[in-house]
PDB file of N, CA, C and O in Angstrom:
ATOM      1  N   MET A   1     -13.957   1.372  -0.214  1.00  0.00           N
ATOM      2  CA  MET A   1     -13.501   2.687  -0.610  1.00  0.00           C
ATOM      3  C   MET A   1     -13.292   2.710  -2.124  1.00  0.00           C
ATOM      4  O   MET A   1     -12.242   2.299  -2.619  1.00  0.00           O
ATOM      5  N   PHE A   2     -14.268   3.179  -2.832  1.00  0.00           N
ATOM      6  CA  PHE A   2     -14.138   3.276  -4.272  1.00  0.00           C
ATOM      7  C   PHE A   2     -13.812   4.689  -4.706  1.00  0.00           C
ATOM      8  O   PHE A   2     -13.661   4.963  -5.896  1.00  0.00           O
ATOM      9  N   ARG A   3     -13.706   5.570  -3.758  1.00  0.00           N
ATOM     10  CA  ARG A   3     -13.405   6.957  -4.038  1.00  0.00           C
ATOM     11  C   ARG A   3     -11.944   7.083  -4.460  1.00  0.00           C
ATOM     12  O   ARG A   3     -11.058   6.464  -3.871  1.00  0.00           O
ATOM     13  N   LYS A   4     -11.711   7.887  -5.479  1.00  0.00           N
ATOM     14  CA  LYS A   4     -10.332   8.094  -5.931  1.00  0.00           C
ATOM     15  C   LYS A   4      -9.722   9.265  -5.176  1.00  0.00           C
ATOM     16  O   LYS A   4     -10.335  10.323  -5.032  1.00  0.00           O
ATOM     17  N   ILE A   5      -8.505   9.054  -4.700  1.00  0.00           N
ATOM     18  CA  ILE A   5      -7.774  10.111  -4.009  1.00  0.00           C
ATOM     19  C   ILE A   5      -6.357  10.168  -4.569  1.00  0.00           C
ATOM     20  O   ILE A   5      -5.955   9.300  -5.344  1.00  0.00           O
ATOM     21  N   LYS A   6      -5.615  11.175  -4.182  1.00  0.00           N
ATOM     22  CA  LYS A   6      -4.255  11.357  -4.689  1.00  0.00           C
ATOM     23  C   LYS A   6      -3.376  10.170  -4.292  1.00  0.00           C
ATOM     24  O   LYS A   6      -3.474   9.641  -3.185  1.00  0.00           O
ATOM     25  N   SER A   7      -2.524   9.773  -5.221  1.00  0.00           N
ATOM     26  CA  SER A   7      -1.680   8.598  -4.995  1.00  0.00           C
ATOM     27  C   SER A   7      -0.728   8.791  -3.814  1.00  0.00           C
ATOM     28  O   SER A   7      -0.372   7.816  -3.152  1.00  0.00           O
ATOM     29  N   ILE A   8      -0.318  10.005  -3.543  1.00  0.00           N
ATOM     30  CA  ILE A   8       0.574  10.241  -2.401  1.00  0.00           C
ATOM     31  C   ILE A   8      -0.140   9.935  -1.082  1.00  0.00           C
ATOM     32  O   ILE A   8       0.478   9.442  -0.138  1.00  0.00           O
ATOM     33  N   HIS A   9      -1.437  10.227  -1.021  1.00  0.00           N
ATOM     34  CA  HIS A   9      -2.203   9.931   0.191  1.00  0.00           C
ATOM     35  C   HIS A   9      -2.435   8.431   0.337  1.00  0.00           C
ATOM     36  O   HIS A   9      -2.396   7.896   1.444  1.00  0.00           O
ATOM     37  N   VAL A  10      -2.677   7.759  -0.780  1.00  0.00           N
ATOM     38  CA  VAL A  10      -2.873   6.308  -0.722  1.00  0.00           C
ATOM     39  C   VAL A  10      -1.570   5.623  -0.330  1.00  0.00           C
ATOM     40  O   VAL A  10      -1.583   4.652   0.427  1.00  0.00           O
ATOM     41  N   ARG A  11      -0.444   6.123  -0.840  1.00  0.00           N
ATOM     42  CA  ARG A  11       0.858   5.559  -0.456  1.00  0.00           C
ATOM     43  C   ARG A  11       1.062   5.670   1.053  1.00  0.00           C
ATOM     44  O   ARG A  11       1.495   4.712   1.694  1.00  0.00           O
ATOM     45  N   ASN A  12       0.754   6.821   1.614  1.00  0.00           N
ATOM     46  CA  ASN A  12       0.915   7.013   3.054  1.00  0.00           C
ATOM     47  C   ASN A  12      -0.055   6.132   3.838  1.00  0.00           C
ATOM     48  O   ASN A  12       0.300   5.610   4.895  1.00  0.00           O
ATOM     49  N   TRP A  13      -1.283   5.962   3.327  1.00  0.00           N
ATOM     50  CA  TRP A  13      -2.259   5.071   3.952  1.00  0.00           C
ATOM     51  C   TRP A  13      -1.743   3.636   3.933  1.00  0.00           C
ATOM     52  O   TRP A  13      -1.799   2.933   4.943  1.00  0.00           O
ATOM     53  N   PHE A  14      -1.238   3.206   2.772  1.00  0.00           N
ATOM     54  CA  PHE A  14      -0.721   1.845   2.622  1.00  0.00           C
ATOM     55  C   PHE A  14       0.428   1.607   3.598  1.00  0.00           C
ATOM     56  O   PHE A  14       0.474   0.579   4.275  1.00  0.00           O
ATOM     57  N   TYR A  15       1.345   2.552   3.665  1.00  0.00           N
ATOM     58  CA  TYR A  15       2.487   2.406   4.572  1.00  0.00           C
ATOM     59  C   TYR A  15       2.025   2.343   6.028  1.00  0.00           C
ATOM     60  O   TYR A  15       2.459   1.476   6.786  1.00  0.00           O
ATOM     61  N   GLY A  16       1.151   3.258   6.408  1.00  0.00           N
ATOM     62  CA  GLY A  16       0.713   3.326   7.802  1.00  0.00           C
ATOM     63  C   GLY A  16      -0.177   2.184   8.243  1.00  0.00           C
ATOM     64  O   GLY A  16      -0.122   1.771   9.401  1.00  0.00           O
ATOM     65  N   ASN A  17      -1.000   1.664   7.340  1.00  0.00           N
ATOM     66  CA  ASN A  17      -1.959   0.637   7.717  1.00  0.00           C
ATOM     67  C   ASN A  17      -1.570  -0.776   7.332  1.00  0.00           C
ATOM     68  O   ASN A  17      -2.076  -1.730   7.922  1.00  0.00           O
ATOM     69  N   ILE A  18      -0.698  -0.936   6.376  1.00  0.00           N
ATOM     70  CA  ILE A  18      -0.330  -2.279   5.937  1.00  0.00           C
ATOM     71  C   ILE A  18       1.134  -2.578   6.259  1.00  0.00           C
ATOM     72  O   ILE A  18       1.431  -3.556   6.945  1.00  0.00           O
ATOM     73  N   CYS A  19       2.035  -1.751   5.773  1.00  0.00           N
ATOM     74  CA  CYS A  19       3.472  -2.014   5.974  1.00  0.00           C
ATOM     75  C   CYS A  19       3.852  -2.068   7.447  1.00  0.00           C
ATOM     76  O   CYS A  19       4.539  -2.993   7.878  1.00  0.00           O
ATOM     77  N   THR A  20       3.413  -1.093   8.212  1.00  0.00           N
ATOM     78  CA  THR A  20       3.830  -1.038   9.614  1.00  0.00           C
ATOM     79  C   THR A  20       3.257  -2.183  10.435  1.00  0.00           C
ATOM     80  O   THR A  20       3.840  -2.558  11.452  1.00  0.00           O
ATOM     81  N   LYS A  21       2.124  -2.750  10.014  1.00  0.00           N
ATOM     82  CA  LYS A  21       1.548  -3.881  10.740  1.00  0.00           C
ATOM     83  C   LYS A  21       2.115  -5.205  10.236  1.00  0.00           C
ATOM     84  O   LYS A  21       2.431  -6.091  11.030  1.00  0.00           O
ATOM     85  N   LYS A  22       2.245  -5.338   8.919  1.00  0.00           N
ATOM     86  CA  LYS A  22       2.699  -6.595   8.340  1.00  0.00           C
ATOM     87  C   LYS A  22       4.167  -6.862   8.660  1.00  0.00           C
ATOM     88  O   LYS A  22       4.544  -8.004   8.924  1.00  0.00           O
ATOM     89  N   CYS A  23       4.990  -5.831   8.638  1.00  0.00           N
ATOM     90  CA  CYS A  23       6.435  -5.989   8.870  1.00  0.00           C
ATOM     91  C   CYS A  23       6.872  -5.199  10.106  1.00  0.00           C
ATOM     92  O   CYS A  23       7.907  -4.532  10.090  1.00  0.00           O
ATOM     93  N   SER A  24       6.090  -5.279  11.159  1.00  0.00           N
ATOM     94  CA  SER A  24       6.387  -4.495  12.370  1.00  0.00           C
ATOM     95  C   SER A  24       7.717  -4.891  12.997  1.00  0.00           C
ATOM     96  O   SER A  24       8.327  -4.094  13.710  1.00  0.00           O
ATOM     97  N   HIS A  25       8.165  -6.099  12.742  1.00  0.00           N
ATOM     98  CA  HIS A  25       9.409  -6.602  13.321  1.00  0.00           C
ATOM     99  C   HIS A  25      10.650  -6.192  12.533  1.00  0.00           C
ATOM    100  O   HIS A  25      11.769  -6.372  13.014  1.00  0.00           O
ATOM    101  N   ASP A  26      10.472  -5.641  11.325  1.00  0.00           N
ATOM    102  CA  ASP A  26      11.611  -5.354  10.452  1.00  0.00           C
ATOM    103  C   ASP A  26      11.534  -3.920   9.906  1.00  0.00           C
ATOM    104  O   ASP A  26      10.960  -3.687   8.843  1.00  0.00           O
ATOM    105  N   ILE A  27      12.105  -2.982  10.627  1.00  0.00           N
ATOM    106  CA  ILE A  27      12.075  -1.568  10.249  1.00  0.00           C
ATOM    107  C   ILE A  27      12.831  -1.326   8.939  1.00  0.00           C
ATOM    108  O   ILE A  27      12.428  -0.479   8.142  1.00  0.00           O
ATOM    109  N   LYS A  28      13.912  -2.057   8.712  1.00  0.00           N
ATOM    110  CA  LYS A  28      14.684  -1.882   7.475  1.00  0.00           C
ATOM    111  C   LYS A  28      13.863  -2.281   6.249  1.00  0.00           C
ATOM    112  O   LYS A  28      13.932  -1.615   5.215  1.00  0.00           O
ATOM    113  N   LYS A  29      13.092  -3.354   6.356  1.00  0.00           N
ATOM    114  CA  LYS A  29      12.236  -3.789   5.248  1.00  0.00           C
ATOM    115  C   LYS A  29      11.155  -2.743   4.982  1.00  0.00           C
ATOM    116  O   LYS A  29      10.848  -2.444   3.829  1.00  0.00           O
ATOM    117  N   GLN A  30      10.576  -2.187   6.055  1.00  0.00           N
ATOM    118  CA  GLN A  30       9.570  -1.131   5.895  1.00  0.00           C
ATOM    119  C   GLN A  30      10.155   0.051   5.134  1.00  0.00           C
ATOM    120  O   GLN A  30       9.522   0.579   4.220  1.00  0.00           O
ATOM    121  N   LYS A  31      11.351   0.461   5.505  1.00  0.00           N
ATOM    122  CA  LYS A  31      12.014   1.599   4.856  1.00  0.00           C
ATOM    123  C   LYS A  31      12.279   1.304   3.387  1.00  0.00           C
ATOM    124  O   LYS A  31      12.062   2.157   2.527  1.00  0.00           O
ATOM    125  N   CYS A  32      12.745   0.097   3.105  1.00  0.00           N
ATOM    126  CA  CYS A  32      13.033  -0.311   1.730  1.00  0.00           C
ATOM    127  C   CYS A  32      11.755  -0.284   0.883  1.00  0.00           C
ATOM    128  O   CYS A  32      11.761   0.232  -0.235  1.00  0.00           O
ATOM    129  N   CYS A  33      10.680  -0.830   1.408  1.00  0.00           N
ATOM    130  CA  CYS A  33       9.401  -0.842   0.681  1.00  0.00           C
ATOM    131  C   CYS A  33       8.880   0.577   0.483  1.00  0.00           C
ATOM    132  O   CYS A  33       8.374   0.908  -0.589  1.00  0.00           O
ATOM    133  N   TYR A  34       8.998   1.410   1.503  1.00  0.00           N
ATOM    134  CA  TYR A  34       8.536   2.794   1.393  1.00  0.00           C
ATOM    135  C   TYR A  34       9.319   3.525   0.297  1.00  0.00           C
ATOM    136  O   TYR A  34       8.738   4.245  -0.515  1.00  0.00           O
ATOM    137  N   ASP A  35      10.624   3.336   0.285  1.00  0.00           N
ATOM    138  CA  ASP A  35      11.459   3.973  -0.741  1.00  0.00           C
ATOM    139  C   ASP A  35      11.080   3.508  -2.140  1.00  0.00           C
ATOM    140  O   ASP A  35      11.071   4.308  -3.075  1.00  0.00           O
ATOM    141  N   GLN A  36      10.765   2.224  -2.296  1.00  0.00           N
ATOM    142  CA  GLN A  36      10.329   1.709  -3.586  1.00  0.00           C
ATOM    143  C   GLN A  36       9.004   2.337  -4.009  1.00  0.00           C
ATOM    144  O   GLN A  36       8.828   2.686  -5.177  1.00  0.00           O
ATOM    145  N   MET A  37       8.072   2.483  -3.067  1.00  0.00           N
ATOM    146  CA  MET A  37       6.785   3.105  -3.384  1.00  0.00           C
ATOM    147  C   MET A  37       6.964   4.565  -3.771  1.00  0.00           C
ATOM    148  O   MET A  37       6.275   5.058  -4.664  1.00  0.00           O
ATOM    149  N   VAL A  38       7.876   5.256  -3.114  1.00  0.00           N
ATOM    150  CA  VAL A  38       8.163   6.654  -3.459  1.00  0.00           C
ATOM    151  C   VAL A  38       8.654   6.732  -4.898  1.00  0.00           C
ATOM    152  O   VAL A  38       8.227   7.607  -5.652  1.00  0.00           O
ATOM    153  N   GLU A  39       9.543   5.831  -5.286  1.00  0.00           N
ATOM    154  CA  GLU A  39      10.075   5.817  -6.653  1.00  0.00           C
ATOM    155  C   GLU A  39       8.991   5.485  -7.677  1.00  0.00           C
ATOM    156  O   GLU A  39       8.983   6.043  -8.775  1.00  0.00           O
ATOM    157  N   ILE A  40       8.088   4.592  -7.328  1.00  0.00           N
ATOM    158  CA  ILE A  40       7.037   4.185  -8.261  1.00  0.00           C
ATOM    159  C   ILE A  40       6.109   5.349  -8.591  1.00  0.00           C
ATOM    160  O   ILE A  40       5.732   5.533  -9.748  1.00  0.00           O
ATOM    161  N   ILE A  41       5.741   6.133  -7.583  1.00  0.00           N
ATOM    162  CA  ILE A  41       4.786   7.214  -7.854  1.00  0.00           C
ATOM    163  C   ILE A  41       5.458   8.566  -8.094  1.00  0.00           C
ATOM    164  O   ILE A  41       4.779   9.578  -8.262  1.00  0.00           O
ATOM    165  N   LYS A  42       6.776   8.580  -8.109  1.00  0.00           N
ATOM    166  CA  LYS A  42       7.511   9.826  -8.340  1.00  0.00           C
ATOM    167  C   LYS A  42       7.020  10.501  -9.623  1.00  0.00           C
ATOM    168  O   LYS A  42       7.007   9.888 -10.691  1.00  0.00           O
ATOM    169  N   GLY A  43       6.621  11.756  -9.506  1.00  0.00           N
ATOM    170  CA  GLY A  43       6.108  12.507 -10.643  1.00  0.00           C
ATOM    171  C   GLY A  43       4.621  12.311 -10.876  1.00  0.00           C
ATOM    172  O   GLY A  43       4.026  12.991 -11.712  1.00  0.00           O
ATOM    173  N   HIS A  44       4.012  11.377 -10.135  1.00  0.00           N
ATOM    174  CA  HIS A  44       2.588  11.090 -10.293  1.00  0.00           C
ATOM    175  C   HIS A  44       1.845  11.235  -8.966  1.00  0.00           C
ATOM    176  O   HIS A  44       0.806  10.605  -8.766  1.00  0.00           O
ATOM    177  N   GLU A  45       2.359  12.046  -8.078  1.00  0.00           N
ATOM    178  CA  GLU A  45       1.789  12.179  -6.743  1.00  0.00           C
ATOM    179  C   GLU A  45       0.359  12.700  -6.745  1.00  0.00           C
ATOM    180  O   GLU A  45      -0.405  12.403  -5.826  1.00  0.00           O
ATOM    181  N   ASP A  46      -0.016  13.468  -7.755  1.00  0.00           N
ATOM    182  CA  ASP A  46      -1.355  14.055  -7.793  1.00  0.00           C
ATOM    183  C   ASP A  46      -2.353  13.222  -8.582  1.00  0.00           C
ATOM    184  O   ASP A  46      -3.521  13.600  -8.672  1.00  0.00           O
ATOM    185  N   TYR A  47      -1.935  12.108  -9.151  1.00  0.00           N
ATOM    186  CA  TYR A  47      -2.864  11.250  -9.890  1.00  0.00           C
ATOM    187  C   TYR A  47      -3.899  10.675  -8.932  1.00  0.00           C
ATOM    188  O   TYR A  47      -3.586  10.338  -7.791  1.00  0.00           O
ATOM    189  N   LEU A  48      -5.118  10.568  -9.404  1.00  0.00           N
ATOM    190  CA  LEU A  48      -6.188  10.010  -8.589  1.00  0.00           C
ATOM    191  C   LEU A  48      -6.258   8.501  -8.790  1.00  0.00           C
ATOM    192  O   LEU A  48      -6.198   8.015  -9.920  1.00  0.00           O
ATOM    193  N   ILE A  49      -6.385   7.761  -7.685  1.00  0.00           N
ATOM    194  CA  ILE A  49      -6.385   6.298  -7.732  1.00  0.00           C
ATOM    195  C   ILE A  49      -7.205   5.785  -6.552  1.00  0.00           C
ATOM    196  O   ILE A  49      -7.328   6.461  -5.531  1.00  0.00           O
ATOM    197  N   THR A  50      -7.760   4.589  -6.701  1.00  0.00           N
ATOM    198  CA  THR A  50      -8.479   3.965  -5.587  1.00  0.00           C
ATOM    199  C   THR A  50      -7.478   3.189  -4.727  1.00  0.00           C
ATOM    200  O   THR A  50      -6.377   2.866  -5.171  1.00  0.00           O
ATOM    201  N   HIS A  51      -7.878   2.903  -3.511  1.00  0.00           N
ATOM    202  CA  HIS A  51      -7.022   2.132  -2.611  1.00  0.00           C
ATOM    203  C   HIS A  51      -6.720   0.750  -3.206  1.00  0.00           C
ATOM    204  O   HIS A  51      -5.574   0.299  -3.204  1.00  0.00           O
ATOM    205  N   LYS A  52      -7.762   0.088  -3.712  1.00  0.00           N
ATOM    206  CA  LYS A  52      -7.619  -1.263  -4.240  1.00  0.00           C
ATOM    207  C   LYS A  52      -6.674  -1.284  -5.441  1.00  0.00           C
ATOM    208  O   LYS A  52      -5.849  -2.189  -5.565  1.00  0.00           O
ATOM    209  N   ALA A  53      -6.791  -0.289  -6.328  1.00  0.00           N
ATOM    210  CA  ALA A  53      -5.910  -0.230  -7.495  1.00  0.00           C
ATOM    211  C   ALA A  53      -4.464  -0.020  -7.057  1.00  0.00           C
ATOM    212  O   ALA A  53      -3.557  -0.627  -7.627  1.00  0.00           O
ATOM    213  N   PHE A  54      -4.234   0.821  -6.063  1.00  0.00           N
ATOM    214  CA  PHE A  54      -2.878   1.059  -5.569  1.00  0.00           C
ATOM    215  C   PHE A  54      -2.289  -0.223  -4.986  1.00  0.00           C
ATOM    216  O   PHE A  54      -1.134  -0.561  -5.247  1.00  0.00           O
ATOM    217  N   ILE A  55      -3.090  -0.928  -4.199  1.00  0.00           N
ATOM    218  CA  ILE A  55      -2.620  -2.181  -3.609  1.00  0.00           C
ATOM    219  C   ILE A  55      -2.244  -3.167  -4.706  1.00  0.00           C
ATOM    220  O   ILE A  55      -1.213  -3.834  -4.615  1.00  0.00           O
ATOM    221  N   TRP A  56      -3.074  -3.266  -5.746  1.00  0.00           N
ATOM    222  CA  TRP A  56      -2.786  -4.183  -6.849  1.00  0.00           C
ATOM    223  C   TRP A  56      -1.485  -3.806  -7.543  1.00  0.00           C
ATOM    224  O   TRP A  56      -0.663  -4.673  -7.839  1.00  0.00           O
ATOM    225  N   ILE A  57      -1.299  -2.524  -7.801  1.00  0.00           N
ATOM    226  CA  ILE A  57      -0.088  -2.053  -8.486  1.00  0.00           C
ATOM    227  C   ILE A  57       1.158  -2.364  -7.655  1.00  0.00           C
ATOM    228  O   ILE A  57       2.153  -2.862  -8.182  1.00  0.00           O
ATOM    229  N   ILE A  58       1.100  -2.073  -6.378  1.00  0.00           N
ATOM    230  CA  ILE A  58       2.254  -2.287  -5.496  1.00  0.00           C
ATOM    231  C   ILE A  58       2.557  -3.774  -5.325  1.00  0.00           C
ATOM    232  O   ILE A  58       3.720  -4.176  -5.354  1.00  0.00           O
ATOM    233  N   CYS A  59       1.524  -4.586  -5.148  1.00  0.00           N
ATOM    234  CA  CYS A  59       1.740  -6.002  -4.827  1.00  0.00           C
ATOM    235  C   CYS A  59       1.906  -6.900  -6.041  1.00  0.00           C
ATOM    236  O   CYS A  59       2.750  -7.796  -6.032  1.00  0.00           O
ATOM    237  N   HIS A  60       1.128  -6.680  -7.072  1.00  0.00           N
ATOM    238  CA  HIS A  60       1.148  -7.593  -8.211  1.00  0.00           C
ATOM    239  C   HIS A  60       2.005  -7.108  -9.374  1.00  0.00           C
ATOM    240  O   HIS A  60       2.710  -7.904  -9.995  1.00  0.00           O
ATOM    241  N   LYS A  61       1.952  -5.835  -9.670  1.00  0.00           N
ATOM    242  CA  LYS A  61       2.706  -5.326 -10.812  1.00  0.00           C
ATOM    243  C   LYS A  61       4.174  -5.094 -10.463  1.00  0.00           C
ATOM    244  O   LYS A  61       5.065  -5.518 -11.200  1.00  0.00           O
ATOM    245  N   HIS A  62       4.426  -4.420  -9.339  1.00  0.00           N
ATOM    246  CA  HIS A  62       5.806  -4.076  -8.970  1.00  0.00           C
ATOM    247  C   HIS A  62       6.407  -5.008  -7.929  1.00  0.00           C
ATOM    248  O   HIS A  62       7.600  -4.913  -7.642  1.00  0.00           O
ATOM    249  N   LYS A  63       5.617  -5.900  -7.360  1.00  0.00           N
ATOM    250  CA  LYS A  63       6.088  -6.914  -6.396  1.00  0.00           C
ATOM    251  C   LYS A  63       6.839  -6.297  -5.210  1.00  0.00           C
ATOM    252  O   LYS A  63       7.836  -6.852  -4.746  1.00  0.00           O
ATOM    253  N   VAL A  64       6.356  -5.150  -4.724  1.00  0.00           N
ATOM    254  CA  VAL A  64       6.991  -4.509  -3.574  1.00  0.00           C
ATOM    255  C   VAL A  64       6.627  -5.248  -2.298  1.00  0.00           C
ATOM    256  O   VAL A  64       7.479  -5.452  -1.434  1.00  0.00           O
ATOM    257  N   CYS A  65       5.382  -5.648  -2.173  1.00  0.00           N
ATOM    258  CA  CYS A  65       4.900  -6.307  -0.962  1.00  0.00           C
ATOM    259  C   CYS A  65       4.246  -7.621  -1.356  1.00  0.00           C
ATOM    260  O   CYS A  65       3.586  -7.701  -2.393  1.00  0.00           O
ATOM    261  N   ASP A  66       4.421  -8.642  -0.547  1.00  0.00           N
ATOM    262  CA  ASP A  66       3.818  -9.937  -0.860  1.00  0.00           C
ATOM    263  C   ASP A  66       2.598 -10.187   0.025  1.00  0.00           C
ATOM    264  O   ASP A  66       2.673 -10.872   1.045  1.00  0.00           O
ATOM    265  N   ILE A  67       1.495  -9.621  -0.392  1.00  0.00           N
ATOM    266  CA  ILE A  67       0.240  -9.794   0.335  1.00  0.00           C
ATOM    267  C   ILE A  67      -0.478 -10.998  -0.244  1.00  0.00           C
ATOM    268  O   ILE A  67      -0.550 -11.165  -1.461  1.00  0.00           O
ATOM    269  N   SER A  68      -1.006 -11.833   0.634  1.00  0.00           N
ATOM    270  CA  SER A  68      -1.733 -13.016   0.177  1.00  0.00           C
ATOM    271  C   SER A  68      -3.017 -12.601  -0.539  1.00  0.00           C
ATOM    272  O   SER A  68      -3.504 -11.482  -0.371  1.00  0.00           O
ATOM    273  N   ASP A  69      -3.552 -13.513  -1.333  1.00  0.00           N
ATOM    274  CA  ASP A  69      -4.803 -13.229  -2.044  1.00  0.00           C
ATOM    275  C   ASP A  69      -5.944 -12.976  -1.064  1.00  0.00           C
ATOM    276  O   ASP A  69      -6.839 -12.176  -1.339  1.00  0.00           O
ATOM    277  N   GLU A  70      -5.912 -13.656   0.071  1.00  0.00           N
ATOM    278  CA  GLU A  70      -6.943 -13.454   1.091  1.00  0.00           C
ATOM    279  C   GLU A  70      -6.931 -12.002   1.581  1.00  0.00           C
ATOM    280  O   GLU A  70      -7.982 -11.369   1.688  1.00  0.00           O
ATOM    281  N   LEU A  71      -5.755 -11.488   1.873  1.00  0.00           N
ATOM    282  CA  LEU A  71      -5.644 -10.100   2.303  1.00  0.00           C
ATOM    283  C   LEU A  71      -5.983  -9.138   1.171  1.00  0.00           C
ATOM    284  O   LEU A  71      -6.637  -8.119   1.392  1.00  0.00           O
ATOM    285  N   PHE A  72      -5.541  -9.461  -0.039  1.00  0.00           N
ATOM    286  CA  PHE A  72      -5.799  -8.585  -1.173  1.00  0.00           C
ATOM    287  C   PHE A  72      -7.294  -8.444  -1.443  1.00  0.00           C
ATOM    288  O   PHE A  72      -7.750  -7.372  -1.839  1.00  0.00           O
ATOM    289  N   ASN A  73      -8.051  -9.500  -1.235  1.00  0.00           N
ATOM    290  CA  ASN A  73      -9.484  -9.476  -1.515  1.00  0.00           C
ATOM    291  C   ASN A  73     -10.310  -8.863  -0.396  1.00  0.00           C
ATOM    292  O   ASN A  73     -11.526  -8.724  -0.534  1.00  0.00           O
ATOM    293  N   ARG A  74      -9.684  -8.501   0.688  1.00  0.00           N
ATOM    294  CA  ARG A  74     -10.378  -7.811   1.769  1.00  0.00           C
ATOM    295  C   ARG A  74     -10.829  -6.428   1.325  1.00  0.00           C
ATOM    296  O   ARG A  74     -10.266  -5.841   0.401  1.00  0.00           O
ATOM    297  N   SER A  75     -11.833  -5.929   1.984  1.00  0.00           N
ATOM    298  CA  SER A  75     -12.237  -4.549   1.749  1.00  0.00           C
ATOM    299  C   SER A  75     -11.129  -3.641   2.263  1.00  0.00           C
ATOM    300  O   SER A  75     -10.475  -3.957   3.257  1.00  0.00           O
ATOM    301  N   ALA A  76     -10.918  -2.522   1.595  1.00  0.00           N
ATOM    302  CA  ALA A  76      -9.879  -1.584   2.017  1.00  0.00           C
ATOM    303  C   ALA A  76     -10.145  -1.070   3.423  1.00  0.00           C
ATOM    304  O   ALA A  76      -9.205  -0.698   4.125  1.00  0.00           O
ATOM    305  N   HIS A  77     -11.393  -1.040   3.847  1.00  0.00           N
ATOM    306  CA  HIS A  77     -11.733  -0.592   5.200  1.00  0.00           C
ATOM    307  C   HIS A  77     -11.132  -1.519   6.257  1.00  0.00           C
ATOM    308  O   HIS A  77     -10.777  -1.066   7.345  1.00  0.00           O
ATOM    309  N   ASP A  78     -11.015  -2.811   5.946  1.00  0.00           N
ATOM    310  CA  ASP A  78     -10.558  -3.797   6.919  1.00  0.00           C
ATOM    311  C   ASP A  78      -9.060  -3.736   7.197  1.00  0.00           C
ATOM    312  O   ASP A  78      -8.616  -4.218   8.239  1.00  0.00           O
ATOM    313  N   PHE A  79      -8.272  -3.160   6.296  1.00  0.00           N
ATOM    314  CA  PHE A  79      -6.826  -3.143   6.493  1.00  0.00           C
ATOM    315  C   PHE A  79      -6.425  -2.341   7.725  1.00  0.00           C
ATOM    316  O   PHE A  79      -5.450  -2.689   8.390  1.00  0.00           O
ATOM    317  N   GLY A  80      -7.146  -1.292   8.038  1.00  0.00           N
ATOM    318  CA  GLY A  80      -6.766  -0.449   9.158  1.00  0.00           C
ATOM    319  C   GLY A  80      -7.133  -1.001  10.509  1.00  0.00           C
ATOM    320  O   GLY A  80      -6.617  -0.528  11.522  1.00  0.00           O
ATOM    321  N   TRP A  81      -8.022  -2.001  10.565  1.00  0.00           N
ATOM    322  CA  TRP A  81      -8.558  -2.441  11.836  1.00  0.00           C
ATOM    323  C   TRP A  81      -8.163  -3.853  12.237  1.00  0.00           C
ATOM    324  O   TRP A  81      -8.230  -4.197  13.417  1.00  0.00           O
ATOM    325  N   ARG A  82      -7.764  -4.654  11.309  1.00  0.00           N
ATOM    326  CA  ARG A  82      -7.436  -6.042  11.635  1.00  0.00           C
ATOM    327  C   ARG A  82      -5.945  -6.261  11.585  1.00  0.00           C
ATOM    328  O   ARG A  82      -5.219  -5.625  10.821  1.00  0.00           O
ATOM    329  N   LYS A  83      -5.512  -7.181  12.422  1.00  0.00           N
ATOM    330  CA  LYS A  83      -4.084  -7.533  12.411  1.00  0.00           C
ATOM    331  C   LYS A  83      -3.774  -8.309  11.142  1.00  0.00           C
ATOM    332  O   LYS A  83      -4.513  -9.221  10.771  1.00  0.00           O
ATOM    333  N   LEU A  84      -2.687  -7.951  10.478  1.00  0.00           N
ATOM    334  CA  LEU A  84      -2.328  -8.614   9.222  1.00  0.00           C
ATOM    335  C   LEU A  84      -1.512  -9.849   9.461  1.00  0.00           C
ATOM    336  O   LEU A  84      -1.126 -10.528   8.509  1.00  0.00           O
TER     337      LEU A  84
END
């Protein structure tokens, strides 16, 4: 997915496809990470961004989620279909 879409949509995609699967056992952690992502993109909801760039920003720049390099290097298409 190299297409750029609004950051608010990518945030919701990330939460629904990565956070809920990776931390399915810890609802409080999911909520905390979601709140952090909301704060990060606050005021920039309409900015266009790729899925991969959003993942990099969330995981490497802001350290919200600790995704392994193996998962990070996956195609964005694979996050929705494989167990994390």
